[in-house]
C-alpha angles and dihedrals in degrees: 000000000000124000131177117223130193120221105196093180090061096033091234144109125232138191124231118202122195116200131181113204117221122221118261117281119260108279095022103143097199119111115246094257093052090047092050094047093049090049093050094047093048091048092050092050090050095045093048098042094105097041122107117236089248094052116113116239138175130185131203127181124196139170109244092187093061106030091184088072110099117243117244123207153169114246121247108275146128117309093229089062093055112095138169089255091057091051092047092050092051093046089056084075089076119095121209 
């Protein structure tokens, strides 16, 4: 699901994407953490493909099944400063 949001304080408009990850396909040999990490990295690459390096982005990930789980995120910052390593470090905050 895609939703546009206005941020009056920053005089800008943003886009919120909601994604539901599917379980691994039958026969996928990856462990759940590797599968999740690959899915998140591929999604981020896809979602940011049309952004300029100077565009500001932020990412938050939460578990909609168990709302008591705390969301984790990457602070709002320039796209060119967002790397796979940053995403991997943040995702380490998840517990399985």
